[in-house]
N, CA, C and O atoms as a CHARMM CRD file, in Angstrom:
* protein
*
  356
    1    1 MET  N     44.07100 -10.51300 -42.33300 PROA 1      0.00000
    2    1 MET  CA    43.72700 -11.73000 -41.63400 PROA 1      0.00000
    3    1 MET  C     42.43800 -11.90900 -42.40600 PROA 1      0.00000
    4    1 MET  O     41.62600 -10.98900 -42.50100 PROA 1      0.00000
    5    2 THR  N     42.26100 -13.06300 -42.94300 PROA 2      0.00000
    6    2 THR  CA    40.94100 -13.44500 -43.57900 PROA 2      0.00000
    7    2 THR  C     40.38100 -14.85400 -43.08300 PROA 2      0.00000
    8    2 THR  O     41.11700 -15.79500 -42.78500 PROA 2      0.00000
    9    3 PHE  N     39.15600 -14.88200 -43.03600 PROA 3      0.00000
   10    3 PHE  CA    38.62900 -16.04600 -42.31300 PROA 3      0.00000
   11    3 PHE  C     37.80100 -16.58000 -43.46500 PROA 3      0.00000
   12    3 PHE  O     37.25400 -15.83800 -44.28000 PROA 3      0.00000
   13    4 ASP  N     37.73200 -17.98300 -43.49300 PROA 4      0.00000
   14    4 ASP  CA    36.90600 -18.75500 -44.50400 PROA 4      0.00000
   15    4 ASP  C     35.62700 -18.77100 -43.90700 PROA 4      0.00000
   16    4 ASP  O     35.44900 -18.43600 -42.73600 PROA 4      0.00000
   17    5 ALA  N     34.61600 -19.19400 -44.76400 PROA 5      0.00000
   18    5 ALA  CA    33.17300 -19.22200 -44.31900 PROA 5      0.00000
   19    5 ALA  C     32.83400 -20.18900 -43.10100 PROA 5      0.00000
   20    5 ALA  O     31.87300 -19.92000 -42.38000 PROA 5      0.00000
   21    6 GLY  N     33.59200 -21.27100 -42.87900 PROA 6      0.00000
   22    6 GLY  CA    33.31000 -22.29000 -41.98500 PROA 6      0.00000
   23    6 GLY  C     33.58000 -21.26000 -40.31400 PROA 6      0.00000
   24    6 GLY  O     32.86200 -21.28500 -39.31300 PROA 6      0.00000
   25    7 THR  N     34.76600 -20.50400 -40.53300 PROA 7      0.00000
   26    7 THR  CA    35.13800 -19.80000 -39.40000 PROA 7      0.00000
   27    7 THR  C     34.32800 -18.65900 -39.05500 PROA 7      0.00000
   28    7 THR  O     34.32500 -18.30800 -37.87500 PROA 7      0.00000
   29    8 LEU  N     33.56800 -17.95900 -39.98900 PROA 8      0.00000
   30    8 LEU  CA    32.74000 -16.79700 -39.93000 PROA 8      0.00000
   31    8 LEU  C     31.35500 -17.44400 -39.32300 PROA 8      0.00000
   32    8 LEU  O     30.67200 -16.83400 -38.50000 PROA 8      0.00000
   33    9 VAL  N     31.01300 -18.76600 -39.83100 PROA 9      0.00000
   34    9 VAL  CA    29.77400 -18.96100 -39.31800 PROA 9      0.00000
   35    9 VAL  C     29.92200 -19.62100 -37.92600 PROA 9      0.00000
   36    9 VAL  O     29.04400 -19.65900 -37.06500 PROA 9      0.00000
   37   10 THR  N     31.21700 -20.15400 -37.83700 PROA 10     0.00000
   38   10 THR  CA    31.16800 -20.59000 -36.12000 PROA 10     0.00000
   39   10 THR  C     31.46200 -19.53900 -35.22000 PROA 10     0.00000
   40   10 THR  O     31.33800 -19.74700 -34.01300 PROA 10     0.00000
   41   11 LEU  N     31.91300 -18.20400 -35.73400 PROA 11     0.00000
   42   11 LEU  CA    31.80300 -17.02000 -35.00700 PROA 11     0.00000
   43   11 LEU  C     30.57600 -16.27300 -34.80900 PROA 11     0.00000
   44   11 LEU  O     30.33800 -15.70300 -33.74400 PROA 11     0.00000
   45   12 GLY  N     29.83700 -16.26100 -35.74600 PROA 12     0.00000
   46   12 GLY  CA    28.57800 -15.74300 -35.98100 PROA 12     0.00000
   47   12 GLY  C     27.46400 -16.47900 -34.97600 PROA 12     0.00000
   48   12 GLY  O     26.64100 -15.88700 -34.27800 PROA 12     0.00000
   49   13 LEU  N     27.66300 -18.02500 -35.09100 PROA 13     0.00000
   50   13 LEU  CA    26.76000 -18.49800 -33.93300 PROA 13     0.00000
   51   13 LEU  C     27.15100 -18.51000 -32.61300 PROA 13     0.00000
   52   13 LEU  O     26.32000 -18.56800 -31.70800 PROA 13     0.00000
   53   14 ALA  N     28.45800 -18.45500 -32.39700 PROA 14     0.00000
   54   14 ALA  CA    28.84700 -18.06300 -31.00500 PROA 14     0.00000
   55   14 ALA  C     28.43100 -16.62000 -30.55300 PROA 14     0.00000
   56   14 ALA  O     27.95400 -16.35600 -29.44900 PROA 14     0.00000
   57   15 GLY  N     28.62400 -15.91200 -31.34800 PROA 15     0.00000
   58   15 GLY  CA    28.03400 -14.39000 -31.07600 PROA 15     0.00000
   59   15 GLY  C     26.39900 -14.56500 -30.79800 PROA 15     0.00000
   60   15 GLY  O     25.91300 -14.15900 -29.74200 PROA 15     0.00000
   61   16 VAL  N     25.69700 -15.11500 -31.69000 PROA 16     0.00000
   62   16 VAL  CA    24.34300 -15.32000 -31.33600 PROA 16     0.00000
   63   16 VAL  C     24.01700 -16.19600 -30.14000 PROA 16     0.00000
   64   16 VAL  O     22.93100 -15.99900 -29.59400 PROA 16     0.00000
   65   17 ALA  N     24.74700 -17.05300 -29.70800 PROA 17     0.00000
   66   17 ALA  CA    24.55200 -17.77300 -28.33000 PROA 17     0.00000
   67   17 ALA  C     24.84000 -16.95800 -27.48800 PROA 17     0.00000
   68   17 ALA  O     24.05600 -16.98100 -26.53900 PROA 17     0.00000
   69   18 VAL  N     25.95100 -15.93900 -27.37900 PROA 18     0.00000
   70   18 VAL  CA    26.25400 -15.01200 -26.29200 PROA 18     0.00000
   71   18 VAL  C     25.10500 -14.06800 -26.24600 PROA 18     0.00000
   72   18 VAL  O     24.61300 -13.85300 -25.13800 PROA 18     0.00000
   73   19 ILE  N     24.65800 -13.53400 -27.18000 PROA 19     0.00000
   74   19 ILE  CA    23.36700 -12.61900 -27.05600 PROA 19     0.00000
   75   19 ILE  C     22.37400 -13.35000 -26.88800 PROA 19     0.00000
   76   19 ILE  O     21.67100 -12.61200 -26.19700 PROA 19     0.00000
   77   20 VAL  N     21.68700 -14.47700 -27.05500 PROA 20     0.00000
   78   20 VAL  CA    20.61000 -15.30000 -26.40100 PROA 20     0.00000
   79   20 VAL  C     20.89000 -15.61900 -25.19500 PROA 20     0.00000
   80   20 VAL  O     19.95700 -15.63400 -24.39400 PROA 20     0.00000
   81   21 TRP  N     22.13900 -15.93300 -24.77200 PROA 21     0.00000
   82   21 TRP  CA    22.50800 -16.14900 -23.33900 PROA 21     0.00000
   83   21 TRP  C     22.21700 -14.89800 -22.33900 PROA 21     0.00000
   84   21 TRP  O     21.62400 -15.04300 -21.27100 PROA 21     0.00000
   85   22 LEU  N     22.76400 -13.51000 -22.87000 PROA 22     0.00000
   86   22 LEU  CA    22.52500 -12.45400 -22.18200 PROA 22     0.00000
   87   22 LEU  C     21.01600 -12.08900 -22.01400 PROA 22     0.00000
   88   22 LEU  O     20.59100 -11.64200 -20.94900 PROA 22     0.00000
   89   23 VAL  N     20.27500 -12.28300 -23.03500 PROA 23     0.00000
   90   23 VAL  CA    18.96100 -11.71700 -23.10000 PROA 23     0.00000
   91   23 VAL  C     18.02400 -12.61300 -22.10400 PROA 23     0.00000
   92   23 VAL  O     17.00900 -12.21400 -21.53400 PROA 23     0.00000
   93   24 ARG  N     18.63200 -13.97900 -22.02700 PROA 24     0.00000
   94   24 ARG  CA    17.87700 -14.87800 -20.99900 PROA 24     0.00000
   95   24 ARG  C     18.25000 -14.42700 -19.55400 PROA 24     0.00000
   96   24 ARG  O     17.47200 -14.44600 -18.60000 PROA 24     0.00000
   97   25 LEU  N     19.52400 -14.02600 -19.52800 PROA 25     0.00000
   98   25 LEU  CA    20.01300 -13.58200 -18.19700 PROA 25     0.00000
   99   25 LEU  C     19.40000 -12.45400 -17.72800 PROA 25     0.00000
  100   25 LEU  O     18.99600 -12.44400 -16.56500 PROA 25     0.00000
  101   26 GLU  N     19.23600 -11.32700 -18.56800 PROA 26     0.00000
  102   26 GLU  CA    18.37800 -10.09500 -18.32400 PROA 26     0.00000
  103   26 GLU  C     17.04700 -10.59100 -17.83000 PROA 26     0.00000
  104   26 GLU  O     16.62200 -10.18000 -16.75000 PROA 26     0.00000
  105   27 GLY  N     16.31800 -11.50500 -18.60000 PROA 27     0.00000
  106   27 GLY  CA    14.70400 -11.79600 -18.35900 PROA 27     0.00000
  107   27 GLY  C     15.00000 -12.41000 -17.01900 PROA 27     0.00000
  108   27 GLY  O     14.15700 -12.04800 -16.19800 PROA 27     0.00000
  109   28 ARG  N     15.86800 -13.18000 -16.53800 PROA 28     0.00000
  110   28 ARG  CA    16.12100 -13.87200 -14.93500 PROA 28     0.00000
  111   28 ARG  C     15.95100 -12.68300 -14.27100 PROA 28     0.00000
  112   28 ARG  O     14.95500 -12.46300 -13.58200 PROA 28     0.00000
  113   29 VAL  N     16.94300 -11.81600 -14.44000 PROA 29     0.00000
  114   29 VAL  CA    17.27300 -10.56100 -13.63000 PROA 29     0.00000
  115   29 VAL  C     15.92100  -9.83800 -13.60300 PROA 29     0.00000
  116   29 VAL  O     15.49300  -9.58500 -12.47700 PROA 29     0.00000
  117   30 ASN  N     15.22400  -9.48800 -14.58500 PROA 30     0.00000
  118   30 ASN  CA    14.06600  -8.88800 -14.63600 PROA 30     0.00000
  119   30 ASN  C     13.06200  -9.49200 -13.79800 PROA 30     0.00000
  120   30 ASN  O     12.38600  -8.77700 -13.05800 PROA 30     0.00000
  121   31 ASN  N     12.89600 -10.77400 -13.84300 PROA 31     0.00000
  122   31 ASN  CA    11.86200 -11.32200 -13.18200 PROA 31     0.00000
  123   31 ASN  C     12.06300 -11.42900 -11.82800 PROA 31     0.00000
  124   31 ASN  O     11.08800 -11.39300 -11.07800 PROA 31     0.00000
  125   32 LYS  N     13.24200 -11.56200 -11.37500 PROA 32     0.00000
  126   32 LYS  CA    13.78800 -11.53000  -9.98400 PROA 32     0.00000
  127   32 LYS  C     13.33100 -10.09500  -9.49000 PROA 32     0.00000
  128   32 LYS  O     12.57800 -10.01000  -8.52000 PROA 32     0.00000
  129   33 ALA  N     13.81500  -8.89100 -10.19800 PROA 33     0.00000
  130   33 ALA  CA    13.37800  -7.58300  -9.87600 PROA 33     0.00000
  131   33 ALA  C     11.94700  -7.44300  -9.64900 PROA 33     0.00000
  132   33 ALA  O     11.49100  -6.87600  -8.65500 PROA 33     0.00000
  133   34 SER  N     11.16400  -8.01500 -10.66900 PROA 34     0.00000
  134   34 SER  CA     9.71500  -7.62600 -10.70000 PROA 34     0.00000
  135   34 SER  C      9.15800  -8.33500  -9.58100 PROA 34     0.00000
  136   34 SER  O      8.23400  -7.80700  -8.96100 PROA 34     0.00000
  137   35 SER  N      9.67500  -9.66200  -9.18000 PROA 35     0.00000
  138   35 SER  CA     9.23200 -10.25600  -8.04300 PROA 35     0.00000
  139   35 SER  C      9.36600  -9.64800  -6.64100 PROA 35     0.00000
  140   35 SER  O      8.60300  -9.82600  -5.69200 PROA 35     0.00000
  141   36 GLU  N     10.51600  -8.87100  -6.68400 PROA 36     0.00000
  142   36 GLU  CA    10.95200  -8.15200  -5.47200 PROA 36     0.00000
  143   36 GLU  C     10.02600  -6.77300  -5.42500 PROA 36     0.00000
  144   36 GLU  O      9.61400  -6.30600  -4.36300 PROA 36     0.00000
  145   37 ILE  N      9.78100  -6.24200  -6.60700 PROA 37     0.00000
  146   37 ILE  CA     8.77100  -5.13000  -6.64100 PROA 37     0.00000
  147   37 ILE  C      7.50200  -5.37400  -6.13700 PROA 37     0.00000
  148   37 ILE  O      6.96900  -4.71400  -5.24500 PROA 37     0.00000
  149   38 VAL  N      6.89800  -6.56700  -6.85700 PROA 38     0.00000
  150   38 VAL  CA     5.72900  -7.00600  -6.43000 PROA 38     0.00000
  151   38 VAL  C      5.42600  -7.26100  -4.84800 PROA 38     0.00000
  152   38 VAL  O      4.34300  -6.90600  -4.38400 PROA 38     0.00000
  153   39 SER  N      6.48600  -7.93400  -3.97500 PROA 39     0.00000
  154   39 SER  CA     6.43800  -8.31900  -2.92000 PROA 39     0.00000
  155   39 SER  C      6.46200  -6.92900  -2.05100 PROA 39     0.00000
  156   39 SER  O      5.68100  -6.82300  -1.10600 PROA 39     0.00000
  157   40 ALA  N      7.35000  -5.87800  -2.37300 PROA 40     0.00000
  158   40 ALA  CA     7.35100  -4.70600  -1.87500 PROA 40     0.00000
  159   40 ALA  C      6.07800  -3.93900  -1.98400 PROA 40     0.00000
  160   40 ALA  O      5.81600  -3.19600  -1.03800 PROA 40     0.00000
  161   41 LEU  N      5.16900  -4.00200  -3.07200 PROA 41     0.00000
  162   41 LEU  CA     4.09600  -3.50700  -3.31300 PROA 41     0.00000
  163   41 LEU  C      3.02800  -3.92700  -2.41400 PROA 41     0.00000
  164   41 LEU  O      2.17900  -3.16400  -1.95200 PROA 41     0.00000
  165   42 THR  N      3.12900  -5.41600  -2.14500 PROA 42     0.00000
  166   42 THR  CA     2.14600  -6.06900  -1.39900 PROA 42     0.00000
  167   42 THR  C      2.52400  -5.70900   0.10100 PROA 42     0.00000
  168   42 THR  O      1.63100  -5.80100   0.94300 PROA 42     0.00000
  169   43 ALA  N      3.63300  -5.35600   0.43500 PROA 43     0.00000
  170   43 ALA  CA     3.83600  -5.05200   1.85100 PROA 43     0.00000
  171   43 ALA  C      3.31800  -3.66800   2.32500 PROA 43     0.00000
  172   43 ALA  O      2.90300  -3.46700   3.46600 PROA 43     0.00000
  173   44 VAL  N      3.39400  -2.54500   1.15000 PROA 44     0.00000
  174   44 VAL  CA     2.90300  -1.46500   1.33300 PROA 44     0.00000
  175   44 VAL  C      1.41500  -1.20800   1.34000 PROA 44     0.00000
  176   44 VAL  O      0.84100  -0.31000   1.95700 PROA 44     0.00000
  177   45 VAL  N      0.85100  -2.17200   0.52900 PROA 45     0.00000
  178   45 VAL  CA    -0.64200  -2.30200   0.39000 PROA 45     0.00000
  179   45 VAL  C     -1.18600  -2.68400   1.77000 PROA 45     0.00000
  180   45 VAL  O     -2.11200  -2.05900   2.28800 PROA 45     0.00000
  181   46 THR  N     -0.48900  -3.89400   2.44000 PROA 46     0.00000
  182   46 THR  CA    -0.73800  -4.55700   3.58900 PROA 46     0.00000
  183   46 THR  C     -0.84500  -3.44200   4.53300 PROA 46     0.00000
  184   46 THR  O     -1.89100  -3.11700   5.09500 PROA 46     0.00000
  185   47 ALA  N      0.43000  -2.80500   4.69500 PROA 47     0.00000
  186   47 ALA  CA     0.56800  -1.72100   5.76300 PROA 47     0.00000
  187   47 ALA  C     -0.54600  -0.65700   5.70000 PROA 47     0.00000
  188   47 ALA  O     -1.06900  -0.22200   6.72600 PROA 47     0.00000
  189   48 LEU  N     -0.93900  -0.19800   4.29200 PROA 48     0.00000
  190   48 LEU  CA    -1.97700   0.81800   4.11400 PROA 48     0.00000
  191   48 LEU  C     -3.12700   0.39700   4.73200 PROA 48     0.00000
  192   48 LEU  O     -3.70800   1.12900   5.53300 PROA 48     0.00000
  193   49 GLN  N     -3.63100  -1.00700   4.37400 PROA 49     0.00000
  194   49 GLN  CA    -4.76900  -1.42300   4.80700 PROA 49     0.00000
  195   49 GLN  C     -5.03600  -1.65400   6.21400 PROA 49     0.00000
  196   49 GLN  O     -6.15800  -1.69000   6.72100 PROA 49     0.00000
  197   50 ALA  N     -3.92100  -1.80800   6.81300 PROA 50     0.00000
  198   50 ALA  CA    -3.97700  -1.85500   8.40000 PROA 50     0.00000
  199   50 ALA  C     -3.99100  -0.56000   8.88100 PROA 50     0.00000
  200   50 ALA  O     -4.50200  -0.35900   9.98300 PROA 50     0.00000
  201   51 LYS  N     -3.49200   0.40500   8.21100 PROA 51     0.00000
  202   51 LYS  CA    -3.44400   1.90300   8.66700 PROA 51     0.00000
  203   51 LYS  C     -4.96300   2.26700   8.41000 PROA 51     0.00000
  204   51 LYS  O     -5.50000   2.94000   9.28900 PROA 51     0.00000
  205   52 GLU  N     -5.63400   1.94500   7.43500 PROA 52     0.00000
  206   52 GLU  CA    -7.02100   2.11600   7.26800 PROA 52     0.00000
  207   52 GLU  C     -8.13500   1.57400   7.95700 PROA 52     0.00000
  208   52 GLU  O     -9.27200   1.99800   8.15900 PROA 52     0.00000
  209   53 ALA  N     -7.42800   0.34600   8.32500 PROA 53     0.00000
  210   53 ALA  CA    -8.56400  -0.28500   9.45700 PROA 53     0.00000
  211   53 ALA  C     -8.49900   0.62700  10.77800 PROA 53     0.00000
  212   53 ALA  O     -9.50400   1.08900  11.31800 PROA 53     0.00000
  213   54 GLY  N     -7.39500   0.79400  11.15300 PROA 54     0.00000
  214   54 GLY  CA    -7.08600   1.65900  12.35200 PROA 54     0.00000
  215   54 GLY  C     -7.97200   3.24800  12.32300 PROA 54     0.00000
  216   54 GLY  O     -8.53500   3.82900  13.25100 PROA 54     0.00000
  217   55 HSD  N     -7.83800   3.59400  11.03600 PROA 55     0.00000
  218   55 HSD  CA    -8.23700   4.94300  10.66200 PROA 55     0.00000
  219   55 HSD  C    -10.11900   4.71700  10.86800 PROA 55     0.00000
  220   55 HSD  O    -10.79300   5.54500  11.48100 PROA 55     0.00000
  221   56 ASP  N    -10.60900   3.68000  10.34000 PROA 56     0.00000
  222   56 ASP  CA   -11.97500   3.31600  10.43600 PROA 56     0.00000
  223   56 ASP  C    -12.23000   3.23900  11.91700 PROA 56     0.00000
  224   56 ASP  O    -13.27400   3.78800  12.27100 PROA 56     0.00000
  225   57 GLN  N    -11.57900   2.73600  12.76200 PROA 57     0.00000
  226   57 GLN  CA   -11.96900   2.21400  14.09400 PROA 57     0.00000
  227   57 GLN  C    -11.77500   3.59300  14.85700 PROA 57     0.00000
  228   57 GLN  O    -12.60900   3.79900  15.73900 PROA 57     0.00000
  229   58 THR  N    -10.88500   4.49400  14.67500 PROA 58     0.00000
  230   58 THR  CA   -10.73300   5.83600  15.19200 PROA 58     0.00000
  231   58 THR  C    -11.98300   6.49400  14.84300 PROA 58     0.00000
  232   58 THR  O    -12.75200   6.88100  15.72400 PROA 58     0.00000
  233   59 ARG  N    -12.23800   6.64900  13.54000 PROA 59     0.00000
  234   59 ARG  CA   -13.62400   7.44900  12.88900 PROA 59     0.00000
  235   59 ARG  C    -14.60300   6.97900  13.79400 PROA 59     0.00000
  236   59 ARG  O    -15.09200   7.80400  14.56500 PROA 59     0.00000
  237   60 ASP  N    -15.06600   5.52500  13.85000 PROA 60     0.00000
  238   60 ASP  CA   -16.18000   5.07300  14.60400 PROA 60     0.00000
  239   60 ASP  C    -16.12500   5.52200  16.13900 PROA 60     0.00000
  240   60 ASP  O    -17.15800   5.89100  16.69700 PROA 60     0.00000
  241   61 GLU  N    -15.06600   5.48900  16.71600 PROA 61     0.00000
  242   61 GLU  CA   -14.90200   6.08300  18.00900 PROA 61     0.00000
  243   61 GLU  C    -15.13500   7.76100  18.16100 PROA 61     0.00000
  244   61 GLU  O    -15.51100   8.27400  19.21400 PROA 61     0.00000
  245   62 VAL  N    -14.89800   8.37900  17.15200 PROA 62     0.00000
  246   62 VAL  CA   -14.94400   9.76600  17.13500 PROA 62     0.00000
  247   62 VAL  C    -16.65100   9.99900  16.92500 PROA 62     0.00000
  248   62 VAL  O    -17.22100  10.88300  17.56500 PROA 62     0.00000
  249   63 ILE  N    -17.21800   9.32600  16.19400 PROA 63     0.00000
  250   63 ILE  CA   -18.78700   9.47700  16.00200 PROA 63     0.00000
  251   63 ILE  C    -19.39000   9.04700  17.16400 PROA 63     0.00000
  252   63 ILE  O    -20.36800   9.68000  17.56100 PROA 63     0.00000
  253   64 ARG  N    -18.91300   7.88200  17.92500 PROA 64     0.00000
  254   64 ARG  CA   -19.51600   7.55200  19.33700 PROA 64     0.00000
  255   64 ARG  C    -19.60500   8.69500  20.21800 PROA 64     0.00000
  256   64 ARG  O    -20.61500   9.11200  20.78500 PROA 64     0.00000
  257   65 LEU  N    -18.19800   9.24200  20.27300 PROA 65     0.00000
  258   65 LEU  CA   -17.85400  10.50200  21.35600 PROA 65     0.00000
  259   65 LEU  C    -18.88800  11.45600  20.85000 PROA 65     0.00000
  260   65 LEU  O    -19.69400  11.80400  21.71200 PROA 65     0.00000
  261   66 GLN  N    -19.05200  11.94900  19.69200 PROA 66     0.00000
  262   66 GLN  CA   -19.96300  12.90300  19.08000 PROA 66     0.00000
  263   66 GLN  C    -21.15500  12.71800  19.73000 PROA 66     0.00000
  264   66 GLN  O    -21.62000  13.52800  20.53200 PROA 66     0.00000
  265   67 GLU  N    -21.76100  11.49000  19.35600 PROA 67     0.00000
  266   67 GLU  CA   -23.25100  11.22600  19.93200 PROA 67     0.00000
  267   67 GLU  C    -23.19500  11.07100  21.34900 PROA 67     0.00000
  268   67 GLU  O    -24.34900  11.15300  21.76900 PROA 67     0.00000
  269   68 GLN  N    -22.47500  10.90500  22.17900 PROA 68     0.00000
  270   68 GLN  CA   -22.39400  10.87800  23.65000 PROA 68     0.00000
  271   68 GLN  C    -22.41100  12.48800  23.93400 PROA 68     0.00000
  272   68 GLN  O    -23.23700  12.96500  24.71300 PROA 68     0.00000
  273   69 ILE  N    -21.61600  13.15300  23.37300 PROA 69     0.00000
  274   69 ILE  CA   -21.55400  14.73500  23.70800 PROA 69     0.00000
  275   69 ILE  C    -22.99500  15.41100  23.49300 PROA 69     0.00000
  276   69 ILE  O    -23.53200  16.21700  24.25300 PROA 69     0.00000
  277   70 LYS  N    -23.54600  14.85300  22.17800 PROA 70     0.00000
  278   70 LYS  CA   -24.96900  15.54100  21.89100 PROA 70     0.00000
  279   70 LYS  C    -25.98100  15.03400  22.96300 PROA 70     0.00000
  280   70 LYS  O    -26.84800  15.78000  23.41700 PROA 70     0.00000
  281   71 HSD  N    -25.84700  13.83100  23.32200 PROA 71     0.00000
  282   71 HSD  CA   -26.58400  13.27300  24.40800 PROA 71     0.00000
  283   71 HSD  C    -26.48100  13.93900  25.71400 PROA 71     0.00000
  284   71 HSD  O    -27.49800  14.18000  26.36500 PROA 71     0.00000
  285   72 LEU  N    -25.38100  14.23000  26.10400 PROA 72     0.00000
  286   72 LEU  CA   -25.05700  14.71500  27.62000 PROA 72     0.00000
  287   72 LEU  C    -25.30800  16.33900  27.28200 PROA 72     0.00000
  288   72 LEU  O    -25.61400  16.97100  28.29300 PROA 72     0.00000
  289   73 THR  N    -25.24000  17.09000  26.12200 PROA 73     0.00000
  290   73 THR  CA   -25.64600  18.40400  25.99300 PROA 73     0.00000
  291   73 THR  C    -27.15200  18.66300  26.07000 PROA 73     0.00000
  292   73 THR  O    -27.60300  19.62500  26.69200 PROA 73     0.00000
  293   74 ASN  N    -27.77200  17.94600  25.54500 PROA 74     0.00000
  294   74 ASN  CA   -29.44700  17.73000  25.69200 PROA 74     0.00000
  295   74 ASN  C    -29.66900  17.43400  26.92200 PROA 74     0.00000
  296   74 ASN  O    -30.38200  18.24500  27.51200 PROA 74     0.00000
  297   75 LEU  N    -29.26100  16.44500  27.58200 PROA 75     0.00000
  298   75 LEU  CA   -29.56600  16.23100  29.18400 PROA 75     0.00000
  299   75 LEU  C    -29.30800  17.32200  29.99900 PROA 75     0.00000
  300   75 LEU  O    -30.09500  17.60000  30.90400 PROA 75     0.00000
  301   76 ILE  N    -28.05900  18.14100  29.74500 PROA 76     0.00000
  302   76 ILE  CA   -27.78700  19.13900  30.60000 PROA 76     0.00000
  303   76 ILE  C    -28.78400  20.36000  30.20500 PROA 76     0.00000
  304   76 ILE  O    -29.23200  21.10400  31.07800 PROA 76     0.00000
  305   77 GLU  N    -29.04600  20.48900  29.06600 PROA 77     0.00000
  306   77 GLU  CA   -30.00300  21.65400  28.55300 PROA 77     0.00000
  307   77 GLU  C    -31.44100  21.53100  29.17300 PROA 77     0.00000
  308   77 GLU  O    -32.18500  22.49800  29.33600 PROA 77     0.00000
  309   78 ARG  N    -31.80200  20.01400  29.55600 PROA 78     0.00000
  310   78 ARG  CA   -33.06000  19.86700  29.82100 PROA 78     0.00000
  311   78 ARG  C    -32.95600  19.99000  31.46100 PROA 78     0.00000
  312   78 ARG  O    -33.98200  20.29000  32.07200 PROA 78     0.00000
  313   79 LEU  N    -31.78400  19.77300  32.15100 PROA 79     0.00000
  314   79 LEU  CA   -31.83700  19.69400  33.55100 PROA 79     0.00000
  315   79 LEU  C    -31.66800  21.22900  34.03100 PROA 79     0.00000
  316   79 LEU  O    -32.41300  21.74200  34.86600 PROA 79     0.00000
  317   80 LEU  N    -30.63400  21.87400  33.42100 PROA 80     0.00000
  318   80 LEU  CA   -30.36100  23.43800  33.56900 PROA 80     0.00000
  319   80 LEU  C    -31.63800  24.36800  33.74100 PROA 80     0.00000
  320   80 LEU  O    -31.76300  25.10300  34.72100 PROA 80     0.00000
  321   81 PRO  N    -32.33400  24.30600  32.98500 PROA 81     0.00000
  322   81 PRO  CA   -33.66700  25.18100  33.14200 PROA 81     0.00000
  323   81 PRO  C    -34.30600  24.69100  34.39100 PROA 81     0.00000
  324   81 PRO  O    -34.67900  25.48500  35.25500 PROA 81     0.00000
  325   82 ALA  N    -34.44400  23.39100  34.51200 PROA 82     0.00000
  326   82 ALA  CA   -35.14000  22.91900  35.70600 PROA 82     0.00000
  327   82 ALA  C    -34.38400  23.47800  37.10600 PROA 82     0.00000
  328   82 ALA  O    -34.93000  23.99000  38.08300 PROA 82     0.00000
  329   83 SER  N    -33.30000  23.27900  36.93900 PROA 83     0.00000
  330   83 SER  CA   -32.41300  23.78600  38.26600 PROA 83     0.00000
  331   83 SER  C    -32.49800  25.32300  38.44200 PROA 83     0.00000
  332   83 SER  O    -32.53000  25.88100  39.53800 PROA 83     0.00000
  333   84 ARG  N    -32.53300  26.01200  37.11000 PROA 84     0.00000
  334   84 ARG  CA   -32.61900  27.52400  37.58700 PROA 84     0.00000
  335   84 ARG  C    -33.82600  27.99400  37.93500 PROA 84     0.00000
  336   84 ARG  O    -33.99600  29.05500  38.53600 PROA 84     0.00000
  337   85 ARG  N    -34.94200  27.03000  37.47800 PROA 85     0.00000
  338   85 ARG  CA   -36.58400  27.53800  38.25800 PROA 85     0.00000
  339   85 ARG  C    -36.45500  27.24900  39.74200 PROA 85     0.00000
  340   85 ARG  O    -36.99400  28.05500  40.50000 PROA 85     0.00000
  341   86 LYS  N    -35.80700  26.19700  40.26800 PROA 86     0.00000
  342   86 LYS  CA   -35.81300  26.12900  41.69300 PROA 86     0.00000
  343   86 LYS  C    -34.91100  27.01600  42.53000 PROA 86     0.00000
  344   86 LYS  O    -35.08200  27.22100  43.73100 PROA 86     0.00000
  345   87 VAL  N    -33.91400  27.53400  41.77400 PROA 87     0.00000
  346   87 VAL  CA   -33.12900  28.57300  42.50600 PROA 87     0.00000
  347   87 VAL  C    -34.04200  29.94200  42.45800 PROA 87     0.00000
  348   87 VAL  O    -34.03600  30.68700  43.43900 PROA 87     0.00000
  349   88 SER  N    -34.75800  30.22900  41.39700 PROA 88     0.00000
  350   88 SER  CA   -35.53900  31.42900  41.41900 PROA 88     0.00000
  351   88 SER  C    -36.73200  31.49200  42.35000 PROA 88     0.00000
  352   88 SER  O    -37.19000  32.53500  42.81600 PROA 88     0.00000
  353   89 GLU  N    -37.19800  30.24100  42.57700 PROA 89     0.00000
  354   89 GLU  CA   -38.51700  30.01800  43.52300 PROA 89     0.00000
  355   89 GLU  C    -37.86400  30.55300  44.90800 PROA 89     0.00000
  356   89 GLU  O    -38.53300  30.56700  45.94100 PROA 89     0.00000
C-alpha cells in the first residue's frame, strides 16, 4: 500500500493535531491536579496554624500555672516558719 504526498501530509497533520490535543488535555489535568494539591496543602497549613495557636494558648496557661505555683510556694515557705515558731513557743 502506497500513499501519495497529499495523504501523508494529511495523516501527519492529523497526528500532530492529536498529539497537541493530548498535550493540552494533560496540561488541563495537571492544572486541576495542582489546584487540588494546593487546596489540600492550604487546608493542612490552616489546620496546623490552628493547632499551633492552641499550643501557644496551652503554653501560656502552663507558664501562668508555674508562676502561681512559685508564688504559692513562696507564700507557704514564709508562713510555715512563722507557724512553727508559734508551735514551739
